[in-house]
C-alpha positions as CSV (number, residue, x, y, z in Angstrom):
1,M,14.4,-0.8,-1.8
2,S,16.8,2.1,-2.5
3,T,19.0,4.5,-0.4
4,S,19.0,7.0,-3.5
5,H,16.5,8.5,-5.7
6,E,17.0,12.1,-4.8
7,L,14.2,14.6,-5.8
8,S,14.6,18.2,-6.8
9,E,12.3,20.6,-5.4
10,A,10.9,21.3,-8.8
11,D,10.5,17.4,-9.2
12,F,8.7,17.4,-5.8
13,R,6.4,20.2,-6.7
14,S,5.6,18.5,-10.0
15,L,4.7,15.4,-8.1
16,Y,2.6,17.2,-5.7
17,Q,0.6,19.1,-8.2
18,R,0.2,15.6,-9.9
19,L,-1.2,13.9,-6.8
20,R,-3.3,17.1,-5.9
21,S,-5.0,16.6,-9.4
22,T,-5.6,13.0,-9.7
23,A,-5.6,11.5,-6.0
24,P,-9.3,10.3,-5.2
25,G,-9.3,12.3,-1.9
26,A,-7.5,15.3,-3.1
27,A,-10.7,17.7,-3.5
28,S,-12.6,16.3,-0.5
29,P,-12.9,17.8,2.9
30,R,-13.0,14.1,4.2
31,G,-9.8,13.1,2.1
32,A,-9.4,9.6,1.0
33,L,-11.8,8.3,3.3
34,D,-14.5,8.9,0.6
35,T,-13.1,5.8,-1.0
36,L,-13.9,3.7,2.0
37,T,-17.7,3.2,1.1
38,S,-20.3,1.1,2.9
39,E,-20.0,-1.6,0.1
40,R,-16.5,-1.9,0.7
41,L,-16.6,-2.0,4.5
42,L,-19.1,-4.9,4.2
43,A,-16.7,-6.5,1.8
44,A,-13.9,-6.0,4.3
45,V,-16.1,-7.9,7.1
46,R,-15.8,-10.8,4.9
47,E,-12.1,-11.0,5.3
48,V,-12.8,-12.3,8.9
49,R,-12.1,-16.2,9.1
50,S,-11.2,-17.2,12.8
51,G,-12.5,-14.1,14.9
52,R,-8.9,-13.5,16.3
53,T,-7.8,-10.0,17.0
54,I,-4.2,-8.8,17.0
55,S,-3.1,-5.2,18.0
56,L,-1.1,-3.2,15.7
57,A,0.1,-0.7,18.3
58,A,3.2,-0.7,20.3
59,P,3.0,-0.2,24.1
60,V,3.3,3.4,25.0
61,N,6.7,4.5,25.8
62,T,7.6,6.0,29.3
63,L,11.2,5.7,28.9
64,A,13.3,8.7,27.7
65,G,15.8,7.9,24.9
66,P,17.5,9.1,21.8
67,D,14.1,8.8,19.9
68,D,11.8,9.9,22.6
69,P,13.4,12.5,24.9
70,E,9.9,13.7,26.2
71,P,8.3,10.3,26.7
72,A,4.6,9.9,27.8
73,E,4.1,10.2,31.4
74,H,1.9,8.0,33.5
75,R,1.4,7.9,37.3
76,L,-0.9,6.6,39.9
77,T,-2.9,9.3,41.5
78,A,-4.9,7.2,44.0
79,P,-4.6,5.6,46.5
80,A,-2.1,8.1,48.1
81,G,1.3,7.0,47.6
82,G,0.1,4.2,45.5
83,V,-0.2,1.9,48.2
84,P,-4.0,1.0,49.6
85,G,-4.4,1.7,53.2
86,P,-4.5,-0.6,56.1
87,G,-8.3,0.0,56.5
88,G,-11.2,-1.8,55.0
89,G,-13.9,-0.3,53.0
90,L,-14.1,0.7,49.4
91,D,-11.3,2.8,47.5
92,F,-10.4,3.4,43.8
93,A,-7.1,3.2,42.0
94,R,-6.7,6.0,39.6
95,D,-4.3,7.4,37.1
96,R,-3.1,10.2,35.0
97,F,-1.6,9.9,31.6
98,A,0.0,12.8,29.2
99,M,2.0,12.4,25.9
100,D,3.4,14.1,22.9
101,V,0.9,12.6,20.4
102,H,3.3,13.0,17.4
103,S,6.4,11.5,19.0
104,D,9.0,9.4,17.1
105,V,8.0,6.1,19.1
106,N,4.2,5.9,20.1
107,S,1.5,4.5,17.7
108,H,-0.7,7.5,16.6
109,I,-2.9,8.8,13.9
110,D,-2.4,12.1,11.9
111,A,-5.4,14.2,11.4
112,L,-5.8,16.1,8.1
113,C,-4.9,19.4,9.8
114,H,-1.5,18.0,10.9
115,V,0.6,19.2,7.9
116,I,1.0,22.7,7.0
117,Y,2.5,23.5,3.5
118,D,2.7,26.6,1.8
119,G,0.5,28.2,4.4
120,T,-2.3,25.8,3.9
121,L,-4.0,22.4,5.1
122,H,-5.3,19.7,3.0
123,G,-7.6,21.2,0.2
124,G,-6.1,24.6,0.4
125,V,-7.6,25.7,3.7
126,P,-5.5,28.7,5.2
127,A,-3.8,27.3,8.3
128,A,-4.2,30.7,10.0
129,D,-7.8,30.3,9.8
130,A,-8.1,26.9,11.1
131,L,-5.5,26.5,13.7
132,S,-5.3,28.5,17.2
133,P,-4.1,27.7,20.6
134,D,-7.6,26.0,21.3
135,G,-6.9,23.5,18.5
136,A,-8.1,23.0,14.9
137,S,-11.5,24.3,13.6
138,A,-11.2,22.3,10.4
139,L,-10.0,18.7,9.3
140,S,-9.5,17.7,12.7
141,L,-9.6,14.6,14.5
142,D,-13.3,14.9,14.6
143,L,-13.5,13.8,10.9
144,V,-12.7,10.2,12.4
145,R,-14.9,10.3,15.4
146,D,-16.7,7.1,14.4
147,G,-13.7,5.3,13.7
148,I,-12.3,3.9,10.4
149,V,-13.2,0.3,9.6
150,G,-12.1,-1.4,6.3
151,R,-10.0,-3.8,4.7
152,G,-6.4,-3.8,5.8
153,V,-3.6,-4.9,3.7
154,L,0.0,-5.6,5.2
155,L,2.9,-5.5,2.7
156,D,6.1,-6.8,4.3
157,I,9.0,-5.1,2.6
158,P,11.8,-6.5,4.7
159,G,10.4,-10.0,3.9
160,L,10.3,-9.3,0.3
161,H,14.0,-8.8,0.5
162,G,15.0,-11.5,3.0
163,L,15.7,-9.3,5.8
164,P,14.6,-8.7,9.4
165,W,14.4,-5.0,8.8
166,L,15.3,-2.1,6.4
167,E,18.4,0.0,7.5
168,P,17.5,3.5,8.4
169,G,17.9,5.6,5.2
170,S,16.3,3.0,3.0
171,H,13.3,4.0,0.5
172,V,10.6,1.7,-0.3
173,T,9.7,2.4,-3.8
174,A,6.5,1.6,-5.8
175,E,8.3,-1.4,-7.3
176,D,8.8,-2.9,-3.9
177,L,5.0,-2.4,-3.1
178,A,4.1,-4.1,-6.4
179,A,6.9,-6.8,-5.8
180,A,5.5,-7.7,-2.2
181,E,2.1,-8.0,-3.6
182,A,3.1,-10.5,-6.0
183,R,5.1,-12.3,-3.5
184,Q,2.2,-12.2,-0.8
185,G,-0.5,-13.0,-3.3
186,V,-2.4,-10.0,-2.4
187,R,-3.6,-6.8,-4.3
188,V,-4.1,-3.5,-2.9
189,G,-7.4,-1.9,-3.9
190,P,-9.9,0.8,-3.5
191,G,-10.7,1.9,0.0
192,D,-7.9,-0.5,1.3
193,I,-6.0,0.4,4.6
194,L,-2.4,-0.2,3.4
195,L,0.1,-1.0,6.1
196,V,3.9,-0.9,5.0
197,R,6.1,-2.7,7.2
198,V,9.7,-1.5,7.0
199,G,10.9,-3.3,10.4
200,H,11.6,-0.3,12.2
201,R,9.8,-1.6,15.5
202,R,11.7,-4.8,15.3
203,R,14.8,-3.1,14.9
204,R,14.3,-0.8,17.9
205,E,13.4,-4.0,19.8
206,E,16.3,-5.8,19.0
207,R,19.0,-3.1,18.7
208,G,17.6,-0.6,21.0
209,P,16.6,3.0,20.4
210,W,18.3,5.4,18.2
211,D,17.7,9.0,16.9
212,S,15.2,8.1,14.3
213,A,14.7,11.5,13.5
214,D,17.9,11.6,11.6
215,A,17.8,8.0,10.3
216,R,14.9,5.8,9.6
217,A,13.3,3.8,6.6
218,G,10.3,4.9,4.9
219,L,8.5,5.3,1.6
220,H,10.0,7.2,-1.4
221,P,7.8,10.1,-2.4
222,A,7.0,8.8,-5.9
223,A,5.6,5.6,-4.2
224,L,2.6,7.7,-3.5
225,E,1.6,7.5,-7.1
226,F,1.1,3.8,-6.4
227,L,-1.4,4.6,-3.5
228,A,-3.2,7.2,-5.8
229,E,-3.6,4.7,-8.6
230,R,-5.0,2.0,-6.2
231,E,-7.3,4.6,-4.3
232,V,-6.2,3.8,-0.8
233,A,-8.0,5.2,2.0
234,V,-5.3,5.2,4.8
235,L,-1.7,4.6,5.0
236,G,0.2,3.1,8.0
237,S,3.7,2.0,8.9
238,D,5.8,0.7,11.6
239,G,7.9,3.6,11.1
240,N,6.5,7.2,10.4
241,N,6.0,6.7,6.7
242,D,8.8,9.2,5.8
243,T,12.7,8.4,5.3
244,A,15.1,10.3,7.0
245,P,17.2,11.9,6.1
246,S,14.9,13.3,3.5
247,T,16.4,13.2,0.0
248,T,13.8,15.7,-1.2
249,Q,15.5,19.0,-1.4
250,G,13.6,21.8,0.9
251,V,11.2,19.3,2.2
252,A,11.8,17.3,5.4
253,F,8.6,15.1,5.3
254,P,7.8,14.8,1.8
255,V,5.5,11.7,2.4
256,H,3.4,13.5,4.9
257,V,3.2,16.5,2.7
258,L,2.0,14.2,-0.3
259,A,-0.3,11.9,1.6
260,V,-2.0,14.2,4.2
261,H,-1.7,17.6,2.4
262,A,-2.1,16.6,-1.4
263,M,-4.0,13.2,-1.1
264,G,-6.2,13.5,2.1
265,L,-4.7,10.3,3.6
266,H,-4.9,9.8,7.3
267,L,-1.5,8.5,8.3
268,L,-0.9,5.9,11.1
269,D,2.8,6.4,12.2
270,F,4.9,4.0,14.5
271,L,2.6,0.9,14.5
272,R,3.9,-2.6,15.3
273,F,3.5,-5.5,13.0
274,E,5.7,-8.2,14.6
275,D,2.6,-10.2,16.1
276,L,0.7,-10.1,12.7
277,V,3.4,-11.0,10.4
278,P,3.8,-14.5,11.5
279,V,0.2,-15.2,11.7
280,C,-0.1,-13.9,7.9
281,V,2.9,-16.0,6.8
282,R,1.6,-19.2,8.4
283,E,-2.0,-18.8,6.8
284,G,-0.7,-17.3,3.7
285,H,-3.4,-14.4,4.0
286,W,-2.2,-10.9,4.2
287,S,-5.6,-9.0,4.2
288,F,-8.0,-8.7,7.2
289,L,-10.7,-6.6,8.6
290,C,-8.9,-3.6,10.4
291,V,-10.5,-1.4,13.0
292,I,-9.0,2.0,13.8
293,A,-10.6,3.8,16.6
294,P,-8.8,7.0,17.8
295,L,-9.7,9.1,21.0
296,R,-12.6,11.5,20.4
297,L,-10.6,14.6,20.5
298,P,-12.6,17.0,18.2
299,F,-10.1,19.6,17.8
300,A,-6.9,17.6,18.0
301,T,-4.4,16.9,15.1
302,G,-3.9,13.5,16.0
303,S,-4.5,10.8,18.7
304,P,-2.7,7.8,20.3
305,V,-4.3,4.7,18.3
306,N,-4.4,1.0,18.9
307,P,-5.5,-0.4,15.5
308,L,-6.9,-4.0,15.4
309,A,-6.3,-6.6,12.6
310,V,-9.3,-8.9,13.0
311,L,-8.6,-12.4,11.1
């Protein structure tokens, strides 16, 4: 864990080019999902021991706050006034829901068209050709219309340091990831869905919301080399994976650029691990079957998501 490790723009460009040249999903239209083969999925099924399922999503936020000034909107549209009429017969309760998918609170998945860097999307696709007011014609959420199912591995970084959470501004390094593996007796491997806990959600629940756009814990950009070496398929966190403020000159979201744009990693942002951690601690087992099923939004850049750990 670190609060420094600044990267110059030149150093970041060098790291970006290195990952774009070496990461398993860098040259594929499906990105790193190619590492999650049918054989690895079948092996992940063998992680199931009790059949218990645990949600890795936070409840959808509908209250305005410093980290979510435009929260999700939910209202009952029927019956009229939200109250059933006095008469008998048949009626239906109906509701309407709207949200900013890429907010700083709600659990969501980023499609490979989400990050525009130097005018392009993942794989060098020109952003101007792929994006329009009607949505994304390439690298959209349609790539994961059949869901993502594989071996999930949770690395608890605050637990490694004996803390309830990492304070905003802290970086998770590759050394942290390796040390968490050793402490937890687990190893991240090809095709895994890597979930990195920084404690963002617990801090928010205990301390209340804050402006996390300006201050949050996340991965250091150099830690992405660890993911490339291990051939990870998906990256998720209970923050948004990036640290704020960014210490990379000229790039506000370096981890998003490296993960989505260079490596082709779908990102899971603002998950919740507080129900899963005590079970992993008690059982001494930090890997599980993970099931991710986004909404089927063919032209979307992301979706609300409720990943499930199946233990």
